All heavy atoms as an XYZ file, in Angstrom:
702
protein
N     -47.732    -32.993    -20.277
C     -47.082    -31.825    -20.777
C     -46.823    -30.818    -19.661
O     -45.808    -30.163    -19.658
C     -47.984    -31.193    -21.838
C     -47.368    -30.003    -22.460
S     -47.544    -30.281    -24.145
C     -47.542    -28.901    -24.955
N     -47.698    -30.736    -18.712
C     -47.548    -29.820    -17.594
C     -46.391    -30.253    -16.709
O     -45.643    -29.405    -16.216
C     -48.844    -29.773    -16.773
O     -49.912    -29.469    -17.647
C     -48.753    -28.729    -15.696
N     -46.225    -31.562    -16.513
C     -45.110    -32.049    -15.702
C     -43.777    -31.725    -16.354
O     -42.825    -31.341    -15.672
C     -45.222    -33.556    -15.500
C     -46.280    -33.938    -14.526
C     -46.231    -35.416    -14.267
N     -47.333    -35.799    -13.438
C     -47.488    -37.003    -12.953
N     -46.599    -37.942    -13.249
N     -48.496    -37.278    -12.181
N     -43.671    -31.880    -17.634
C     -42.434    -31.567    -18.344
C     -42.106    -30.086    -18.217
O     -40.950    -29.688    -18.012
C     -42.523    -31.966    -19.804
N     -43.121    -29.235    -18.335
C     -42.926    -27.810    -18.208
C     -42.466    -27.457    -16.793
O     -41.549    -26.655    -16.604
C     -44.221    -27.067    -18.565
C     -44.107    -25.586    -18.441
C     -43.390    -24.842    -19.373
C     -44.696    -24.909    -17.382
C     -43.275    -23.477    -19.245
C     -44.580    -23.542    -17.242
C     -43.867    -22.810    -18.193
N     -43.093    -28.060    -15.778
C     -42.752    -27.801    -14.403
C     -41.329    -28.238    -14.109
O     -40.576    -27.540    -13.432
C     -43.727    -28.552    -13.457
O     -45.053    -28.160    -13.783
C     -43.454    -28.228    -12.004
N     -40.918    -29.405    -14.616
C     -39.555    -29.885    -14.420
C     -38.538    -28.937    -15.062
O     -37.504    -28.644    -14.478
C     -39.379    -31.272    -15.030
C     -39.967    -32.361    -14.191
C     -39.628    -33.713    -14.765
N     -40.590    -34.674    -14.286
C     -40.941    -35.760    -14.913
N     -40.398    -36.028    -16.085
N     -41.805    -36.592    -14.392
N     -38.833    -28.442    -16.228
C     -37.885    -27.559    -16.906
C     -37.797    -26.213    -16.174
O     -36.719    -25.618    -16.071
C     -38.256    -27.352    -18.375
O     -39.516    -26.704    -18.485
N     -38.918    -25.725    -15.630
C     -38.880    -24.484    -14.885
C     -38.080    -24.668    -13.595
O     -37.258    -23.823    -13.235
C     -40.318    -23.984    -14.582
C     -40.304    -22.857    -13.565
C     -41.010    -23.554    -15.848
N     -38.307    -25.778    -12.884
C     -37.556    -26.063    -11.668
C     -36.057    -26.186    -11.966
O     -35.220    -25.663    -11.242
C     -38.049    -27.354    -11.015
C     -39.340    -27.209    -10.287
C     -39.688    -28.505     -9.591
N     -41.047    -28.513     -9.137
C     -41.677    -29.568     -8.688
N     -41.049    -30.740     -8.662
N     -42.918    -29.501     -8.276
N     -35.754    -26.852    -13.044
C     -34.362    -27.031    -13.434
C     -33.707    -25.671    -13.757
O     -32.585    -25.404    -13.350
C     -34.271    -27.952    -14.641
O     -32.952    -28.064    -15.084
N     -34.432    -24.830    -14.472
C     -33.908    -23.516    -14.820
C     -33.727    -22.662    -13.571
O     -32.714    -21.949    -13.430
C     -34.847    -22.813    -15.805
N     -34.677    -22.717    -12.629
C     -34.550    -21.955    -11.382
C     -33.376    -22.451    -10.550
O     -32.630    -21.652     -9.975
C     -35.841    -22.034    -10.591
C     -37.021    -21.224    -11.125
C     -38.261    -21.485    -10.288
C     -36.685    -19.745    -11.133
N     -33.212    -23.757    -10.456
C     -32.108    -24.325     -9.685
C     -30.763    -23.929    -10.307
O     -29.840    -23.538     -9.595
C     -32.223    -25.836     -9.611
N     -30.675    -23.985    -11.614
C     -29.442    -23.596    -12.308
C     -29.151    -22.116    -12.102
O     -28.012    -21.714    -11.858
C     -29.543    -23.925    -13.813
O     -29.841    -25.307    -13.970
C     -28.255    -23.579    -14.539
N     -30.176    -21.307    -12.164
C     -30.017    -19.867    -11.962
C     -29.560    -19.576    -10.536
O     -28.708    -18.700    -10.307
C     -31.328    -19.128    -12.227
O     -31.710    -19.285    -13.571
N     -30.106    -20.273     -9.566
C     -29.727    -20.068     -8.168
C     -28.267    -20.440     -7.930
O     -27.524    -19.715     -7.260
C     -30.641    -20.863     -7.244
N     -27.844    -21.555     -8.503
C     -26.450    -21.962     -8.354
C     -25.514    -20.951     -9.023
O     -24.479    -20.579     -8.480
C     -26.247    -23.391     -8.944
C     -24.767    -23.733     -9.044
C     -26.970    -24.416     -8.084
N     -25.902    -20.486    -10.217
C     -25.087    -19.500    -10.926
C     -24.988    -18.198    -10.130
O     -23.924    -17.566    -10.063
C     -25.654    -19.251    -12.318
N     -26.097    -17.798     -9.528
C     -26.099    -16.571     -8.727
C     -25.209    -16.711     -7.494
O     -24.443    -15.797     -7.165
C     -27.538    -16.236     -8.317
C     -27.724    -14.959     -7.500
C     -27.326    -13.753     -8.343
C     -29.156    -14.821     -7.045
N     -25.256    -17.819     -6.807
C     -24.395    -18.062     -5.660
C     -22.929    -18.097     -6.036
O     -22.075    -17.540     -5.342
C     -24.794    -19.364     -4.959
C     -26.098    -19.328     -4.157
C     -26.428    -20.732     -3.655
C     -25.987    -18.356     -3.001
N     -22.635    -18.717     -7.167
C     -21.265    -18.781     -7.639
C     -20.745    -17.389     -7.965
O     -19.633    -17.004     -7.595
C     -21.166    -19.683     -8.863
C     -19.784    -19.839     -9.470
C     -18.831    -20.494     -8.478
C     -19.846    -20.652    -10.745
N     -21.549    -16.590     -8.649
C     -21.152    -15.209     -9.001
C     -20.958    -14.367     -7.746
O     -20.027    -13.576     -7.666
C     -22.197    -14.587     -9.919
N     -21.808    -14.529     -6.764
C     -21.672    -13.775     -5.518
C     -20.398    -14.161     -4.785
O     -19.699    -13.315     -4.222
C     -22.893    -14.000     -4.638
N     -20.082    -15.442     -4.783
C     -18.863    -15.906     -4.125
C     -17.614    -15.370     -4.805
O     -16.653    -14.956     -4.154
N     -17.585    -15.370     -6.115
C     -16.450    -14.850     -6.858
C     -16.293    -13.350     -6.612
O     -15.211    -12.837     -6.396
C     -16.600    -15.145     -8.368
C     -15.576    -14.383     -9.184
C     -16.466    -16.636     -8.623
N     -17.421    -12.620     -6.642
C     -17.358    -11.177     -6.398
C     -16.855    -10.881     -4.995
O     -16.057     -9.960     -4.802
C     -18.746    -10.566     -6.611
N     -17.282    -11.668     -4.031
C     -16.828    -11.451     -2.655
C     -15.347    -11.732     -2.509
O     -14.614    -10.964     -1.871
C     -17.629    -12.329     -1.696
C     -17.164    -12.239     -0.274
N     -17.393    -11.138      0.497
C     -16.478    -13.120      0.490
C     -16.860    -11.340      1.689
N     -16.297    -12.532      1.705
N     -14.865    -12.793     -3.089
C     -13.460    -13.166     -2.923
C     -12.531    -12.190     -3.643
O     -11.444    -11.900     -3.168
C     -13.206    -14.589     -3.398
O     -13.384    -14.657     -4.792
N     -12.950    -11.663     -4.784
C     -12.077    -10.703     -5.468
C     -12.141     -9.328     -4.821
O     -11.181     -8.585     -4.863
C     -12.439    -10.593     -6.950
O     -13.804    -10.226     -7.071
C     -12.186    -11.879     -7.683
N     -13.248     -8.972     -4.219
C     -13.358     -7.660     -3.589
C     -12.547     -7.581     -2.305
O     -12.068     -6.514     -1.940
C     -14.825     -7.351     -3.281
N     -12.360     -8.688     -1.623
C     -11.647     -8.674     -0.339
C     -10.197     -9.111     -0.455
O      -9.544     -9.310      0.551
C     -12.383     -9.598      0.651
C     -13.723     -9.022      1.007
O     -13.909     -7.826      0.982
N     -14.661     -9.881      1.336
N      -9.706     -9.265     -1.651
C      -8.336     -9.723     -1.818
C      -7.376     -8.558     -1.618
O      -7.557     -7.475     -2.156
C      -8.144    -10.310     -3.224
C      -6.747    -10.861     -3.419
C      -6.636    -11.552     -4.731
N      -7.482    -12.730     -4.691
C      -7.956    -13.312     -5.759
N      -7.697    -12.848     -6.925
N      -8.722    -14.382     -5.646
N      -6.335     -8.767     -0.813
C      -5.311     -7.738     -0.591
C      -4.030     -8.215     -1.250
O      -3.512     -9.299     -0.933
C      -5.063     -7.533      0.900
C      -3.897     -6.617      1.172
C      -4.023     -5.249      0.983
C      -2.680     -7.118      1.594
C      -2.965     -4.404      1.222
C      -1.617     -6.288      1.825
C      -1.760     -4.929      1.639
O      -0.709     -4.106      1.863
N      -3.529     -7.425     -2.155
C      -2.273     -7.766     -2.828
C      -1.233     -6.757     -2.370
O      -1.388     -5.555     -2.538
C      -2.444     -7.698     -4.360
C      -1.134     -8.009     -5.053
C      -3.525     -8.661     -4.811
N      -0.178     -7.264     -1.783
C       0.862     -6.388     -1.253
C       1.674     -5.792     -2.413
O       1.957     -6.472     -3.395
C       1.795     -7.180     -0.349
C       2.783     -6.312      0.384
C       3.558     -7.119      1.403
O       2.975     -7.988      2.034
O       4.747     -6.816      1.578
N       2.012     -4.523     -2.287
C       2.792     -3.851     -3.313
C       4.211     -4.416     -3.316
O       4.743     -4.787     -2.260
C       2.883     -2.356     -3.049
C       1.619     -1.611     -3.286
C       1.828     -0.102     -3.088
O       2.740      0.301     -2.388
N       0.974      0.681     -3.677
N       4.842     -4.430     -4.487
C       6.261     -4.828     -4.508
C       7.082     -3.852     -3.677
O       6.695     -2.680     -3.497
C       6.637     -4.696     -5.985
C       5.367     -4.659     -6.739
C       4.318     -4.166     -5.814
N       8.196     -4.310     -3.168
C       8.977     -3.503     -2.242
C       9.433     -2.187     -2.856
O       9.478     -1.161     -2.193
C      10.202     -4.290     -1.768
C      10.928     -3.616     -0.639
C      11.964     -4.532     -0.008
O      11.708     -5.728      0.117
O      13.016     -4.000      0.376
N       9.746     -2.162     -4.155
C      10.230     -0.942     -4.745
C       9.119      0.117     -4.899
O       9.422      1.273     -5.140
C      10.909     -1.207     -6.098
C       9.981     -1.669     -7.195
C       9.368     -0.761     -8.021
C       9.716     -3.012     -7.373
C       8.523     -1.167     -9.040
C       8.875     -3.433     -8.385
C       8.272     -2.521     -9.197
N       7.867     -0.277     -4.745
C       6.775      0.688     -4.816
C       6.320      1.167     -3.447
O       5.559      2.135     -3.350
C       5.577      0.077     -5.531
C       5.719     -0.135     -7.041
C       4.469     -0.790     -7.607
C       6.013      1.165     -7.754
N       6.774      0.520     -2.398
C       6.389      0.915     -1.050
C       7.153      2.168     -0.638
O       8.329      2.325     -0.953
C       6.642     -0.221     -0.060
C       5.738     -1.410     -0.318
C       5.982     -2.541      0.657
O       6.862     -2.472      1.491
N       5.195     -3.579      0.563
N       6.495      3.080      0.062
C       7.160      4.324      0.450
C       8.270      4.068      1.466
O       8.179      3.190      2.300
C       6.039      5.166      1.054
C       4.985      4.184      1.447
C       5.108      3.024      0.504
N       9.331      4.866      1.355
C      10.421      4.765      2.310
C      10.035      5.499      3.598
O       9.026      6.197      3.637
C      11.702      5.383      1.735
O      11.490      6.775      1.510
C      12.120      4.712      0.437
N      10.871      5.369      4.608
C      10.576      6.028      5.895
C      10.546      7.552      5.721
O       9.703      8.239      6.298
C      11.619      5.628      6.934
N      11.454      8.089      4.901
C      11.469      9.539      4.677
C      10.202     10.002      3.969
O       9.647     11.041      4.288
C      12.707      9.932      3.870
N       9.728      9.213      2.996
C       8.495      9.583      2.300
C       7.296      9.540      3.248
O       6.375     10.343      3.104
C       8.258      8.639      1.120
C       9.182      8.914     -0.041
C       9.025      7.872     -1.124
O       9.005      6.680     -0.852
N       8.918      8.322     -2.357
N       7.279      8.609      4.166
C       6.194      8.546      5.126
C       6.254      9.705      6.119
O       5.230     10.240      6.529
C       6.202      7.196      5.858
C       5.770      6.059      4.976
C       5.793      4.719      5.683
O       6.239      4.645      6.854
O       5.374      3.736      5.082
N       7.480     10.100      6.519
C       7.638     11.207      7.457
C       7.173     12.533      6.839
O       6.590     13.361      7.519
C       9.104     11.350      7.868
C       9.580     10.304      8.839
S      11.374     10.377      9.154
C      11.566     12.014      9.771
N       7.466     12.694      5.554
C       7.138     13.945      4.856
C       6.233     13.665      3.677
O       6.579     13.927      2.517
C       8.425     14.640      4.413
C       9.373     14.933      5.526
C      10.484     14.149      5.748
C       9.134     15.996      6.388
C      11.351     14.412      6.785
C       9.996     16.270      7.435
C      11.100     15.477      7.626
N       5.061     13.105      3.948
C       4.135     12.716      2.892
C       3.657     13.904      2.062
O       3.283     13.747      0.901
C       2.947     11.977      3.501
N       3.662     15.094      2.650
C       3.184     16.267      1.922
C       4.272     16.942      1.097
O       4.004     17.913      0.392
C       2.560     17.275      2.892
C       3.520     17.703      3.980
O       4.524     16.988      4.216
O       3.283     18.749      4.607
N       5.513     16.464      1.147
C       6.619     17.050      0.375
C       6.758     16.283     -0.944
O       7.399     15.237     -0.997
C       7.914     16.966      1.182
N       6.168     16.827     -1.982
C       6.120     16.140     -3.267
C       7.496     15.873     -3.855
O       7.752     14.845     -4.462
C       5.298     16.966     -4.233
C       5.086     16.313     -5.579
C       4.198     17.141     -6.490
O       3.529     18.074     -6.025
O       4.179     16.831     -7.689
N       8.416     16.823     -3.678
C       9.723     16.703     -4.304
C      10.837     16.365     -3.312
O      12.003     16.406     -3.639
C      10.073     17.996     -5.048
C       9.094     18.308     -6.135
C       8.191     19.321     -5.977
C       9.048     17.542     -7.282
C       7.271     19.611     -6.975
C       8.143     17.811     -8.279
C       7.239     18.843     -8.132
N      10.487     16.037     -2.085
C      11.456     15.623     -1.091
C      11.836     16.708     -0.124
O      11.406     17.855     -0.229
N      12.649     16.311      0.851
C      13.097     17.211      1.901
C      14.605     17.045      2.034
O      15.115     15.926      2.143
C      12.401     16.896      3.241
C      12.948     17.764      4.362
C      10.909     17.058      3.118
N      15.319     18.158      2.027
C      16.768     18.146      2.156
C      17.152     17.650      3.553
O      16.663     18.186      4.548
C      17.287     19.570      1.922
C      18.825     19.641      1.917
O      19.464     18.568      1.904
O      19.337     20.753      1.922
N      18.062     16.670      3.669
C      18.382     16.138      4.987
C      19.391     16.984      5.764
O      19.621     16.741      6.931
C      18.966     14.778      4.660
C      19.589     14.948      3.322
C      18.682     15.891      2.594
N      20.015     17.949      5.113
C      21.030     18.738      5.804
C      20.388     19.897      6.549
O      19.715     20.729      5.967
C      22.077     19.261      4.823
C      22.880     18.134      4.171
S      23.612     16.943      5.345
C      24.693     17.955      6.287
N      20.653     19.950      7.847
C      20.112     20.997      8.706
C      21.061     22.185      8.653
O      22.273     22.033      8.795
C      19.977     20.479     10.154
C      19.441     21.568     11.062
C      19.068     19.275     10.175
N      20.531     23.371      8.419
C      21.378     24.562      8.310
C      21.492     25.339      9.608
O      22.354     26.176      9.747
C      20.843     25.496      7.199
O      19.478     25.819      7.519
C      20.905     24.819      5.858
N      20.618     25.066     10.542
C      20.655     25.788     11.822
C      21.592     25.103     12.797
O      22.230     24.101     12.498
N      21.672     25.644     14.018
C      22.533     25.045     15.032
C      22.004     23.695     15.492
O      20.800     23.521     15.697
C      22.503     26.069     16.176
C      21.256     26.861     15.969
C      20.973     26.844     14.496
N      22.891     22.733     15.615
C      22.544     21.388     16.097
C      23.627     20.928     17.073
O      24.723     21.499     17.120
C      22.417     20.370     14.934
C      21.254     20.701     14.045
C      23.685     20.301     14.122
N      23.322     19.901     17.811
C      24.274     19.389     18.783
C      25.416     18.653     18.079
O      25.292     18.227     16.923
C      23.580     18.449     19.770
O      23.143     17.296     19.082
N      26.512     18.499     18.789
C      27.661     17.789     18.226
C      27.336     16.327     17.955
O      27.776     15.759     16.954
C      28.850     17.906     19.174
N      26.527     15.723     18.820
C      26.182     14.322     18.613
C      25.309     14.146     17.363
O      25.449     13.165     16.639
C      25.471     13.758     19.843
O      24.234     14.420     20.053
N      24.439     15.126     17.099
C      23.610     15.052     15.896
C      24.461     15.215     14.637
O      24.284     14.512     13.655
C      22.507     16.108     15.922
C      21.580     16.037     14.743
C      20.692     14.985     14.614
C      21.622     17.009     13.759
C      19.849     14.909     13.514
C      20.770     16.941     12.666
C      19.877     15.897     12.550
N      25.466     16.086     14.682
C      26.380     16.242     13.558
C      27.155     14.945     13.312
O      27.360     14.551     12.176
C      27.366     17.389     13.816
C      26.734     18.753     13.645
C      27.736     19.881     13.871
O      28.940     19.608     14.143
O      27.322     21.040     13.793
N      27.597     14.288     14.391
C      28.302     13.017     14.251
C      27.398     11.954     13.626
O      27.834     11.174     12.790
C      28.828     12.547     15.602
C      29.956     13.358     16.151
C      30.347     12.913     17.549
O      29.622     12.143     18.191
N      31.480     13.412     18.032
N      26.134     11.931     14.056
C      25.172     10.976     13.494
C      24.991     11.215     11.997
O      24.998     10.276     11.196
C      23.820     11.078     14.200
O      24.013     10.841     15.599
C      22.807     10.104     13.651
N      24.850     12.479     11.619
C      24.681     12.808     10.199
C      25.923     12.406      9.389
O      25.782     11.869      8.284
C      24.426     14.299     10.023
C      23.002     14.700     10.337
C      22.726     16.132      9.912
O      23.532     17.024     10.120
N      21.575     16.326      9.332
N      27.082     12.633      9.939
C      28.310     12.256      9.233
C      28.411     10.738      9.118
O      28.773     10.221      8.050
C      29.544     12.803      9.998
O      29.394     14.224     10.132
C      30.808     12.507      9.257
N      28.107     10.021     10.170
C      28.185      8.561     10.156
C      27.207      7.945      9.179
O      27.515      6.940      8.521
C      27.940      8.005     11.566
N      26.040      8.542      9.026
C      25.020      8.008      8.118
C      25.190      8.478      6.681
O      24.539      7.982      5.778
C      23.630      8.378      8.602
C      23.172      7.739      9.907
C      21.831      8.319     10.344
C      23.055      6.229      9.734
N      26.074      9.447      6.479
C      26.283      9.967      5.124
C      25.108     10.787      4.625
O      24.725     10.722      3.455
N      24.521     11.561      5.519
C      23.335     12.337      5.164
C      23.599     13.362      4.068
O      22.719     13.690      3.301
C      22.781     13.034      6.411
S      22.188     11.882      7.664
N      24.843     13.839      3.982
C      25.151     14.829      2.967
C      25.150     14.253      1.555
O      24.979     14.952      0.574
C      26.510     15.503      3.249
C      27.644     14.491      3.308
O      27.382     13.305      3.594
O      28.802     14.898      3.111
N      25.296     12.925      1.436
C      25.295     12.271      0.138
C      23.995     11.503     -0.149
O      23.837     10.947     -1.221
C      26.479     11.316      0.042
C      27.827     12.034      0.044
C      28.959     11.033      0.042
C      30.291     11.721      0.066
N      30.628     12.361      1.315
N      23.097     11.479      0.816
C      21.837     10.742      0.662
C      20.956     11.431     -0.383
O      20.932     12.644     -0.488
C      21.100     10.663      1.995
N      20.266     10.608     -1.164
C      19.401     11.118     -2.234
C      17.966     10.711     -1.927
O      17.691      9.564     -1.556
C      19.843     10.551     -3.608
C      18.930     11.018     -4.713
C      21.272     10.925     -3.888
N      17.057     11.653     -2.104
C      15.645     11.398     -1.865
C      15.155     10.304     -2.786
O      15.528     10.266     -3.921
C      14.836     12.696     -2.131
C      13.394     12.533     -1.822
C      12.396     12.265     -2.699
C      12.766     12.637     -0.539
N      11.200     12.190     -2.047
C      11.399     12.408     -0.726
C      13.237     12.876      0.738
C      10.484     12.439      0.317
C      12.326     12.902      1.768
C      10.975     12.682      1.563
N      14.413      9.352     -2.348
C      13.751      9.165     -1.064
C      14.505      8.242     -0.125
O      13.987      7.886      0.921
C      12.418      8.553     -1.466
C      12.746      7.682     -2.613
C      13.835      8.421     -3.350
N      15.722      7.876     -0.466
C      16.487      6.932      0.360
C      17.348      7.660      1.393
O      18.567      7.576      1.373
C      17.345      6.042     -0.533
C      16.502      5.241     -1.482
O      15.467      4.708     -1.115
N      16.910      5.176     -2.734
N      16.688      8.351      2.277
C      17.365      9.110      3.334
C      16.962      8.513      4.682
O      15.781      8.373      4.952
C      16.973     10.606      3.274
C      17.354     11.189      1.912
C      17.618     11.371      4.415
C      16.881     12.598      1.682
N      17.939      8.133      5.492
C      17.599      7.574      6.803
C      16.863      8.610      7.667
O      17.202      9.782      7.652
C      18.965      7.238      7.416
C      19.915      7.196      6.277
C      19.386      8.131      5.240
N      15.853      8.180      8.409
C      15.113      9.111      9.268
C      15.996      9.811     10.292
O      15.702     10.927     10.709
C      14.081      8.229      9.942
C      13.928      7.036      9.067
C      15.267      6.842      8.415
N      17.113      9.185     10.690
C      17.979      9.785     11.694
C      18.715     11.021     11.155
O      19.309     11.789     11.907
C      19.002      8.769     12.199
N      18.657     11.246      9.836
C      19.293     12.447      9.252
C      18.497     13.701      9.584
O      19.030     14.816      9.459
C      19.388     12.302      7.737
S      20.615     11.065      7.214
N      17.268     13.556      9.970
C      16.421     14.703     10.287
C      16.369     14.900     11.793
O      16.299     13.923     12.548
C      15.002     14.479      9.763
C      14.953     14.323      8.269
C      14.792     13.073      7.695
C      15.059     15.418      7.440
C      14.740     12.920      6.320
C      15.008     15.290      6.048
C      14.862     14.031      5.503
O      14.822     13.878      4.149
N      16.381     16.146     12.255
C      16.263     16.382     13.701
C      14.868     16.018     14.178
O      13.919     15.986     13.390
C      16.530     17.874     13.831
C      16.207     18.456     12.511
C      16.497     17.392     11.494
N      14.756     15.748     15.464
C      13.428     15.450     16.038
C      12.566     16.704     15.915
O      13.005     17.826     16.095
C      13.556     15.073     17.523
C      14.239     13.742     17.673
O      14.163     12.909     16.743
O      14.865     13.519     18.732
N      11.307     16.476     15.591
C      10.387     17.614     15.442
C       9.864     18.053     16.780
O       9.608     17.415     17.662
C       9.224     17.226     14.551
C       9.641     16.923     13.166
C       8.414     16.746     12.336
N       8.675     15.977     11.132
C       7.823     15.830     10.180
N       6.655     16.340     10.246
N       8.110     15.135      9.126
């Protein structure tokens, strides 16, 4: 009777150890998994440039700028660009 009890205890301990290792492995693999966001959820370049601007930043500069910068803005269509899809070149260098 003692041998049967010992075998059942060993069997239960071995099963518990395997279950514990399996649970630890599953927890580790799910904790370290990186799932990339879909492209439409990833921030645009303008959103990354102005992360603190909750409602966006107007791309049209009202102060004096160089002629080449004005040409760049015209070529990129900065006056018609809508937040957050504004090319970074629409903004002057900081």
